[in-house]
GUDO-284301 format. One record per atom (N, C-alpha, C): atom name; x, y, z; chain; residue number from 0; residue in three letters. Coordinates in Angstrom, 1 decimal. Example, Ala and Ser with C-alpha at 12.3 -4.5 7.8 and 13.67 -1.06 7.14 Angstrom:
# GUDO-284301
 atom     c1     c2     c3 chain   n res
    N   13.2   -5.7    7.8     A   0 ALA
   CA   12.3   -4.5    7.8     A   0 ALA
    C   13.2   -3.3    7.8     A   0 ALA
    N   12.8   -2.2    7.1     A   1 SER
   CA   13.7   -1.1    7.1     A   1 SER
    C   12.9    0.0    7.9     A   1 SER
# end
This chain:
# GUDO-284301
 atom     c1     c2     c3 chain   n res
    N    0.8   -1.2    0.0     A   0 MET
   CA    0.0    0.0    0.0     A   0 MET
    C    0.9    1.2    0.0     A   0 MET
    N    0.5    2.2   -0.8     A   1 SER
   CA    1.3    3.4   -0.9     A   1 SER
    C    1.0    4.4    0.3     A   1 SER
    N    1.9    5.3    0.6     A   2 SER
   CA    1.7    6.2    1.7     A   2 SER
    C    0.4    7.1    1.4     A   2 SER
    N    0.2    7.4    0.2     A   3 LYS
   CA   -1.0    8.2   -0.2     A   3 LYS
    C   -2.3    7.4    0.1     A   3 LYS
    N   -2.3    6.1   -0.2     A   4 THR
   CA   -3.5    5.3    0.1     A   4 THR
    C   -3.7    5.2    1.6     A   4 THR
    N   -2.6    5.0    2.3     A   5 GLU
   CA   -2.7    4.8    3.8     A   5 GLU
    C   -3.2    6.1    4.4     A   5 GLU
    N   -2.7    7.3    4.0     A   6 LYS
   CA   -3.2    8.5    4.5     A   6 LYS
    C   -4.7    8.7    4.2     A   6 LYS
    N   -5.2    8.2    3.0     A   7 LYS
   CA   -6.6    8.3    2.7     A   7 LYS
    C   -7.4    7.4    3.6     A   7 LYS
    N   -6.8    6.3    4.0     A   8 THR
   CA   -7.5    5.3    4.9     A   8 THR
    C   -7.7    6.0    6.2     A   8 THR
    N   -6.7    6.7    6.7     A   9 LEU
   CA   -6.8    7.4    8.0     A   9 LEU
    C   -7.8    8.6    7.9     A   9 LEU
    N   -7.8    9.3    6.8     A  10 LEU
   CA   -8.7   10.4    6.6     A  10 LEU
    C  -10.1    9.9    6.5     A  10 LEU
    N  -10.3    8.8    5.9     A  11 HIS
   CA  -11.7    8.2    5.8     A  11 HIS
    C  -12.2    7.8    7.1     A  11 HIS
    N  -11.3    7.2    7.9     A  12 GLN
   CA  -11.8    6.8    9.3     A  12 GLN
    C  -12.1    8.0   10.1     A  12 GLN
    N  -11.3    9.0   10.0     A  13 LEU
   CA  -11.5   10.2   10.8     A  13 LEU
    C  -12.8   10.9   10.4     A  13 LEU
    N  -13.2   10.8    9.1     A  14 SER
   CA  -14.4   11.4    8.6     A  14 SER
    C  -15.6   10.7    9.1     A  14 SER
    N  -15.5    9.4    9.5     A  15 LEU
   CA  -16.6    8.6   10.0     A  15 LEU
    C  -16.9    8.9   11.5     A  15 LEU
    N  -15.9    9.4   12.2     A  16 GLU
   CA  -16.0    9.7   13.6     A  16 GLU
    C  -16.8   10.9   13.9     A  16 GLU
    N  -17.7   10.9   14.8     A  17 LEU
   CA  -18.6   12.0   15.2     A  17 LEU
    C  -17.8   13.0   16.1     A  17 LEU
    N  -16.9   12.5   16.9     A  18 GLU
   CA  -16.1   13.2   17.9     A  18 GLU
    C  -14.6   13.1   17.5     A  18 GLU
    N  -13.8   14.1   18.0     A  19 PRO
   CA  -12.4   13.9   17.8     A  19 PRO
    C  -11.9   12.6   18.4     A  19 PRO
    N  -10.8   12.1   17.9     A  20 ILE
   CA  -10.3   10.8   18.3     A  20 ILE
    C   -8.8   10.8   18.5     A  20 ILE
    N   -8.4   10.1   19.5     A  21 SER
   CA   -7.0   10.0   19.9     A  21 SER
    C   -6.2    9.1   18.9     A  21 SER
    N   -4.9    9.3   18.8     A  22 LEU
   CA   -4.1    8.5   18.0     A  22 LEU
    C   -4.2    7.0   18.3     A  22 LEU
    N   -4.2    6.6   19.5     A  23 ASN
   CA   -4.4    5.2   19.9     A  23 ASN
    C   -5.7    4.6   19.5     A  23 ASN
    N   -6.8    5.4   19.7     A  24 ASP
   CA   -8.1    4.9   19.2     A  24 ASP
    C   -8.2    4.8   17.7     A  24 ASP
    N   -7.6    5.8   17.0     A  25 LEU
   CA   -7.5    5.7   15.6     A  25 LEU
    C   -6.8    4.5   15.1     A  25 LEU
    N   -5.6    4.2   15.7     A  26 ALA
   CA   -4.9    3.0   15.4     A  26 ALA
    C   -5.7    1.7   15.6     A  26 ALA
    N   -6.5    1.6   16.6     A  27 GLU
   CA   -7.3    0.5   16.9     A  27 GLU
    C   -8.4    0.4   15.8     A  27 GLU
    N   -9.0    1.5   15.4     A  28 LYS
   CA  -10.1    1.5   14.4     A  28 LYS
    C   -9.6    1.1   13.0     A  28 LYS
    N   -8.3    1.3   12.7     A  29 VAL
   CA   -7.8    0.9   11.4     A  29 VAL
    C   -7.2   -0.5   11.5     A  29 VAL
    N   -7.5   -1.2   12.6     A  30 GLY
   CA   -7.2   -2.6   12.7     A  30 GLY
    C   -5.7   -2.9   13.1     A  30 GLY
    N   -5.0   -1.9   13.6     A  31 GLY
   CA   -3.6   -2.1   14.0     A  31 GLY
    C   -2.7   -2.5   12.8     A  31 GLY
    N   -3.1   -2.2   11.6     A  32 GLN
   CA   -2.3   -2.5   10.4     A  32 GLN
    C   -1.2   -1.6   10.1     A  32 GLN
    N   -1.1   -0.5   10.8     A  33 PHE
   CA    0.0    0.5   10.6     A  33 PHE
    C    0.7    0.7   12.0     A  33 PHE
    N    2.0    1.0   11.9     A  34 LYS
   CA    2.8    1.3   13.1     A  34 LYS
    C    2.4    2.7   13.6     A  34 LYS
    N    2.5    2.9   14.9     A  35 GLU
   CA    2.1    4.2   15.5     A  35 GLU
    C    2.9    5.3   14.9     A  35 GLU
    N    4.2    5.1   14.7     A  36 ARG
   CA    5.1    6.2   14.2     A  36 ARG
    C    4.6    6.6   12.8     A  36 ARG
    N    4.2    5.7   12.0     A  37 SER
   CA    3.7    6.0   10.7     A  37 SER
    C    2.4    6.8   10.7     A  37 SER
    N    1.5    6.4   11.7     A  38 ILE
   CA    0.2    7.1   11.8     A  38 ILE
    C    0.5    8.5   12.3     A  38 ILE
    N    1.5    8.7   13.2     A  39 ARG
   CA    1.8   10.1   13.6     A  39 ARG
    C    2.3   10.9   12.5     A  39 ARG
    N    3.2   10.4   11.6     A  40 ARG
   CA    3.7   11.1   10.5     A  40 ARG
    C    2.6   11.5    9.5     A  40 ARG
    N    1.7   10.5    9.2     A  41 TRP
   CA    0.6   10.8    8.2     A  41 TRP
    C   -0.3   11.8    8.8     A  41 TRP
    N   -0.6   11.7   10.1     A  42 LEU
   CA   -1.5   12.7   10.7     A  42 LEU
    C   -0.9   14.1   10.6     A  42 LEU
    N    0.4   14.2   10.9     A  43 ALA
   CA    1.1   15.5   10.8     A  43 ALA
    C    1.0   16.1    9.4     A  43 ALA
    N    1.1   15.2    8.4     A  44 GLU
   CA    1.0   15.6    7.0     A  44 GLU
    C   -0.4   16.1    6.7     A  44 GLU
    N   -1.4   15.4    7.2     A  45 LEU
   CA   -2.8   15.7    6.9     A  45 LEU
    C   -3.1   17.1    7.6     A  45 LEU
    N   -2.6   17.3    8.8     A  46 VAL
   CA   -2.8   18.6    9.5     A  46 VAL
    C   -2.2   19.7    8.7     A  46 VAL
    N   -0.9   19.5    8.2     A  47 GLU
   CA   -0.3   20.5    7.4     A  47 GLU
    C   -1.0   20.8    6.1     A  47 GLU
    N   -1.6   19.8    5.5     A  48 GLU
   CA   -2.4   19.9    4.3     A  48 GLU
    C   -3.7   20.6    4.5     A  48 GLU
    N   -4.2   20.7    5.8     A  49 GLY
   CA   -5.4   21.3    6.1     A  49 GLY
    C   -6.6   20.3    6.1     A  49 GLY
    N   -6.4   19.0    6.0     A  50 SER
   CA   -7.4   18.1    5.9     A  50 SER
    C   -7.9   17.6    7.3     A  50 SER
    N   -7.0   17.8    8.3     A  51 VAL
   CA   -7.3   17.3    9.6     A  51 VAL
    C   -7.0   18.4   10.6     A  51 VAL
    N   -7.8   18.5   11.7     A  52 GLU
   CA   -7.6   19.4   12.7     A  52 GLU
    C   -7.0   18.7   13.9     A  52 GLU
    N   -5.9   19.3   14.5     A  53 LYS
   CA   -5.3   18.7   15.7     A  53 LYS
    C   -5.8   19.5   16.9     A  53 LYS
    N   -6.3   18.8   17.9     A  54 ILE
   CA   -6.9   19.5   19.1     A  54 ILE
    C   -6.2   19.0   20.3     A  54 ILE
    N   -5.7   19.9   21.1     A  55 GLY
   CA   -4.9   19.6   22.3     A  55 GLY
    C   -3.5   19.4   22.1     A  55 GLY
    N   -2.8   18.9   23.2     A  56 GLN
   CA   -1.4   18.7   23.1     A  56 GLN
    C   -1.0   17.4   23.9     A  56 GLN
    N    0.2   16.9   23.5     A  57 LYS
   CA    0.8   15.8   24.1     A  57 LYS
    C   -0.2   14.6   24.2     A  57 LYS
    N   -0.4   14.0   25.4     A  58 ARG
   CA   -1.2   12.8   25.5     A  58 ARG
    C   -2.7   13.1   25.3     A  58 ARG
    N   -3.1   14.3   25.4     A  59 ALA
   CA   -4.5   14.7   25.3     A  59 ALA
    C   -4.9   15.1   23.9     A  59 ALA
    N   -3.9   14.9   22.9     A  60 THR
   CA   -4.2   15.3   21.5     A  60 THR
    C   -5.2   14.4   20.9     A  60 THR
    N   -6.2   15.0   20.2     A  61 LYS
   CA   -7.2   14.3   19.4     A  61 LYS
    C   -7.2   14.9   18.0     A  61 LYS
    N   -7.8   14.2   17.1     A  62 TYR
   CA   -7.8   14.6   15.7     A  62 TYR
    C   -9.2   14.5   15.2     A  62 TYR
    N   -9.6   15.4   14.2     A  63 ARG
   CA  -10.8   15.2   13.5     A  63 ARG
    C  -10.6   15.7   12.1     A  63 ARG
    N  -11.4   15.1   11.2     A  64 ALA
   CA  -11.4   15.5    9.8     A  64 ALA
    C  -12.1   16.8    9.6     A  64 ALA
    N  -11.5   17.7    8.8     A  65 ILE
   CA  -12.1   19.0    8.5     A  65 ILE
    C  -13.1   18.7    7.3     A  65 ILE
    N  -14.3   19.1    7.5     A  66 GLN
   CA  -15.3   18.9    6.4     A  66 GLN
    C  -15.0   19.8    5.2     A  66 GLN
    N  -14.8   19.3    4.1     A  67 GLN
   CA  -14.5   20.1    2.9     A  67 GLN
    C  -15.9   20.5    2.3     A  67 GLN
    N  -16.0   21.7    2.0     A  68 ALA
   CA  -17.3   22.2    1.4     A  68 ALA
    C  -17.3   22.1   -0.1     A  68 ALA
# end
């Protein structure tokens, strides 16, 4: 699977969530198929692209997809 496809998988899962979700919960939701470090990197890229909002800091950090109009 390419990095682009994996980021789309994370973004899709985030868009299904009604509330912001933690990195650990997101990893569980995608079936543990990706390493935590990779998920962190992809989330940082998605935040930088403006597709995902990062809420909080350190252990309390949660993420949510930004609804595109």
